[in-house]
N, C-alpha and C positions, 0 to 999 in steps of 0.2 A: 621280403618282409624279415628284419634279424631283431631280435630281442637281445638286449644288452645285459649286460651282469649287474647294471643299477637298475632294472626293469624298464628302461626307456627302449622305445623301438623306433630303428630306421628303416624309413621305405624309400625306394629308389623307383620310380615311374618315368615311362619313357612315350612318347606322343611323337607320330611321323607328320613330316610336313604336310603332307594331303589330308590327314585329320586335324591339324590343326588351321588348315584354309577352310576347310568346313565348317568347323567350330564358329571362326571367325566372321565368316558370311552368315551362319545362323544367328551370331550375335547382331548384325545388322538389325534385324527386327526387332530385337530387345531395344538396341540403342534408339530406334524410332520412336518406340513406345515409352523411354525414359523422359525422351523430348518432349514428348505430347503431354506425360502426367508434370513434367518440370512447369510447361507453358502455363498449363492450368492452374497450377499452385501460384505462379507468380501473378496470374491474371487475378485469381480471387484474392491472394492476398492484399494488392493495393487497393481493390475494394474495400476488403475488410478494415484496411486502415483508414482511408479516407471516410468510411461510415462509422468506424468508431469516434474519430478522432472529430467528427460533425457532432456527434451525440454526446462528447464529454462538452464540448463548447455551448451546444443548447442548454444543455444540463447547468452550466455553471450560470450562464443568463438566469434562470426560474428559480435557481436555488436559493431557499432565505434562510435565517438563523433559527434556530427552534430554542431558546435560553436553557429550557429546562424540562428533562423525562420523567420528573417527581410526581406529574399527577396530568393525568389523559386533558388536551386540551382540544375541544371542537373547532378552533378556530384556524387548527395546522390540518384538518383534515384533507384529504387528496393532494397536500402542497410536497414540494420536493424540498426535504428540508437537509441542513447542516446542523447536527447535534451530538453531546457526547455525555457519557453517565458511565454507570458502575453495569457490568455483566455480573451475572451471578444466578444462582439455582440453588433450591432447595432437595431437588433429586438426587437420587444416588447414581452413579455411573459406575459399571462393572465389566469385567473381563469375565464372561459367565464361563470357559473353558478350564481358566486355572483358580476362578474363585476370586481374583483381585479385585478389591472394592476398595478404593480409597476414601475416606472420610469427605463429604461435601462442604463446600461448594467445589465443584470439579467441571469445568466445560467441556474438557476431552480427555479420556484416556487412551495411549497410543501404545499396543504392544508391538514390539519389535523383536525381529527372529532372526537366529545364526545356526547354521550347520557347519560341523566341523567334516569336512569331503574331501577325499580325493580328488583333484581338478588336472585335468588334462592340457598341457602346454603343447604349442607346436612351431617350429621354424622351419621354413624351408628356402632352398637356394636353388633358381633353374638355371640351366646353363644352355646357351644354344649350342647345337651341333651344325656341323659342315652338311649341306645338303636340306638346310630347314627344319631337324627335328629339334627337338628339346629333353634332357634331362634334368628332372626334377628330384631334388632329396632333403625329405622331410624328417626331421626328428621329433618325436613325441615323449616328450617328459612330464613326471607324474610329481605333484606335489600335495600335500595336504595343506588347506585355508579354510579359514570362519567364512561360508559364503552366504548370501541373503536367500537362496533355495536351494533344495537339494538337487543333485547331480547325478545323471543316470549313468552310472560307471558300465551299464552293459554295451553302451555306445564307444566305449573307450577302444581305442585300436590294441592294446593290453590290457584287457580287464583284470587277468589274473594277478592276485594279490593288491587289488586297488578296489575291493569290495566297498559299495558305500549305504548298505543295509543299515537304516534310521534306528535309532534307539527309542523310539517313540512310537505309537501307536496310529497316532493320528498323522503320521507321516509327512508327505508333500499336502497334505492339505491344511499343515499348520502355515501360516503366513502373517506377513504384517496386518493389523487391523487398527483401525481406530472407532472409540466408542463415543457417544455424545448422549448426555441426558435429552430426553424428551420435550424439555422446556426451559429456557433461557430467558430469564427475567432482565429488562432494561429498564430499570426505575418500575414505572405505572405501566408499562408497554412488555410486551414479549418481541423477543426477535427471532424472525421466521428461520426457518431451518438452512437456508442459503447464506445468511449472515451469522448466524452462530456457528456454523460448521467453518469458517473462514478464520475464526478465531483461533491463531496458532503463536501461544505464547509458551513452549514446553520447556519443562524442568523435569531433573531427574526423580525417581518415585522410588522408595524404597519400601517392599511389602513387608511385613508381620505375618509370618506363617507357623502356625504350631508343628511339632512332630506329629500330632495326629492329621494336621490337613496334609503336611507333606507325604503321610502315609497313602493315605486316600489320593492324592494327586498321582503316587506311584501305581496304586490298583489300577487307577483309569486311564493313563497315559501309557504305561509301559506295557509291552506284550506281555501276556500272560501264556501259562501253559494252553489253555484251551483254543487259543489262536493260531500255534504257532506250525501246526499240520500235522502229517501221519510220520513224516521223515525223523521229526523230534522223538516220536515216542518210539518208533522203531528204534533208531539209534541209542535211547536210554535204554530198551528191552536188550538189545543186542551188543552193545558195547559199556565197557566203561567210561567213565565222563570223557578221559584225556582219549580215548580211541572214539568216543562219537564227534567229538571236534574234528578230528582228522577224518571221519565218515563224512561228515556234513560240510566240511570244507571253511572258507574264511565268513560266509553268512551262518554257519552252525556255530562258530565259535564265539559269535555275537550273539546267538541265540542262547547258547549256554553261559553266558555272561551275565545275560538276563535271568535266566531260571536261577543263578547263585546268587542274585540279589547285588551284584557288582553295579548294575544301571539302577540309578536312585534319584529323585530330585533335591537339590542341595541349594539351599540360599546363601549366597555369597554375599561378603561384607561390603560390595557396592551396589546390592540391590537387584542383582541379575539373577535368575533360577537358571542352574545348571542342571542337566539332565543327561547323565552318564556316570563315568567310574570315576576318573579323576579328573578336577580342573585345572591341577598341574601338569599334568599328562593326558590331553586328550585326546580320544581314538575318534577315527571316521564313524560316522552315526551319531555321535554326541550333539545336543544340542541348548542352546543358550537362549535365553529370553529377558528382556529387561522392558522396564514401563515406564513412560514419559507422562505427566500430567500437565494440563494448563489450568491455572488456577484463576476464579474471580480475576476480572481484572477492570480498570478502566478502558473504554473504547471509543472512539468517533465516528460516525457512521456518515453518509449522505445517501439518504433513501426516501421513498416516497410514504408518506402516513397514509395509513388503512385501518382505520377503527383503532384498535388496541396493540397493533402490530405494523409491520412496514411491507413494501412492496419495492420492485424495480421500477425505475420509472422508465417509461420506452418514449425514445425520440420521435419526431416527425417522420424519420428514416426506417422508423421500426426495429432499432438497435436498442437493445437493454440494457440500463447502465444502473449501479449502486457501488457505492465504495466505503470500505470497513478498515480502519487502522488502529492500531493500539496505541492507547494513551490519548491527550487532549491535543487535537490537529487542528489548525486553522484551515479555513477553508481553500484558499488558495493554494496552500502547501498541497491539499489534498488531490487537487485537481492536477496541479503540476505532476505531480506524482502517478497519476492515471496517464497523464498525456506521455510521462518518461518510459512507462509501463509498455504503450501502445508503440512507441518509437522503437523498442528495443526488440516485441515481438515481431514488427515489420522488419527490421534489417537481420533479425535471426531467420525468418523465413525467405527473405531475397538471398541470403546467402546459401540457405539449401538448395532453392531453386537454382542459383546458376551454379551450385557444384553439380546438382543432378544434371542440368542441360551439358555441362562440359562433360561429363561421364557418357551420355547419349552419343554425342558427336566422336567422342574416343573410341566407341565402340564400332560407331558407324564406319570410321576411317581405320579399324583397326586391321583390317584385311591387306591394305597396302605395307603394311611393317610386316604383317606376315610373307606376303609377297617375295620382298625382297632380304627376308632371312634366310635364304638359298645361300648367301655369303652373309653369315653374321655381323661382320661389320657394318655392312652396306645395310643390312635391317636395323639394327641400332640408330644409324643415322636417320634412317627414314620414319620409326617410331618416333624418335625424337620432335622429327619435323612434324608428323602427323599430331603429336601430342601440343605441338605449339599451336598448331591450326586450330585443332578443336577447342582449346582454351580462347581463342579470339575469335572462334564462332559462337562459342557458349557466351563470354560477355558480350558480344553484339547482339546477338538472338535475344539475349535476358534484357538488355537495354531497351530493343525494341518492343518488347512486350510490355515491361515496365512502362515504357512512354505512351503506348498505346491505350495502357489501362489509365494512366492519368491525362488524357488528351480530353476528357471531358471535364475534368476537374481541376487540373491544375495546367493549363494551355503553355506558359510558359516554360516550366520544368520539363513538360513533356517535349517541345520541341528542342531544348537544349540537351535530353539525353539520345534524342532521334539523330541530331548533329553527330554527337559522338560515336554511336552505333555505324554511322556512315563512314565516318573515318575507320575505324577499324576496318569495317567490308573495304574500305577504298585501300588499306594497308597491306590486307591479304590480296588483293590482285596484283600490286606494286610490287611485292615479294615473290610472286610467279612470273611476271614478266620479268624482274631482273635476274630470276635462277635460269628463266628461258633463254634469255640475252647472253648470260654468261657460258651457259653450255654450247651456245651456239661459236 
């Protein structure tokens, strides 16, 4: 491993043909596991899609319109209703860690946190060697970036000079968080938590913090003398300030910056709170926090009336259903939106399942390419062939699972998918025979 002048690291690793064969054979078990996991995912997803679709259709048949939520109406008790009104609250919501409390009515207060950190990026290139071995050259580069979570710099290939010590005492415990009031009013009714928490119409919030509040935050959030450990005390006694920085290294420089008051909370013009030295020249370890609020707003819901609140509707197949949209929405529009959401989720999970199946078959067939890598060109040709076959097998297997899952509910579609899968499998055997005949 070589460290370059710019702090990047170049690492060269080699793997022999025998080691590669052993690894690819071990990978067969992982490949089989992936195929089984993806099979379960595809089967479950089709069942989920059908159950959800049936629940939406059933709910639409029994939903009735409730003209107003301004007074409790016993006539709608226990009924699945479509209604709209104004969601609001008289209760305060706050971020207790920072003491941020926007004036009500606020339905949600969301804290978003970013950390200025060293981030390790790697780029690898693998070359095949005659005899079946490989040589991999990996270069690790380091850049400072704003990221959503702290980065553990001790795991870097070259941690020296890339220290990610945080400028805030709560450190990794500081994260994105959303705060909701304990009660949201909806006319004469109360919204249950599962509906109230789904109201999402965020807008930027600019807090107001006095100099006294900022200093209180600094005292609470920025590390103080008594929490820095014996090394700092010993360095301060034995060395000058500059000597202590050298004595303690990168982490020590961060610590000494903190002791000299450079690290402090600063409220910026865009409403974000910067905890560090200088917002214009951030250093690794600096933190910035911003807040968004969801104000009171008009909503439309489809839910079951239960006294002065609402619950989900449970369809005959046991699937729970409810819906909430911002604004005044038509009943038919809301149900179509739910169907579209169900379809999108179904196709996303299908795509994921198919990709995992293809990857699994690829691992199962991988030893064939490694065996042929004794001659690199031949190995590349065989690997391309096994990749093509893995894709065909993965798609065919996925179609079979999807078709079987739908056989009970959608027989015509199921039969069609089975025909396509059979055609793919027949194509694989045709290609094998064609290659065998050409070789003869």
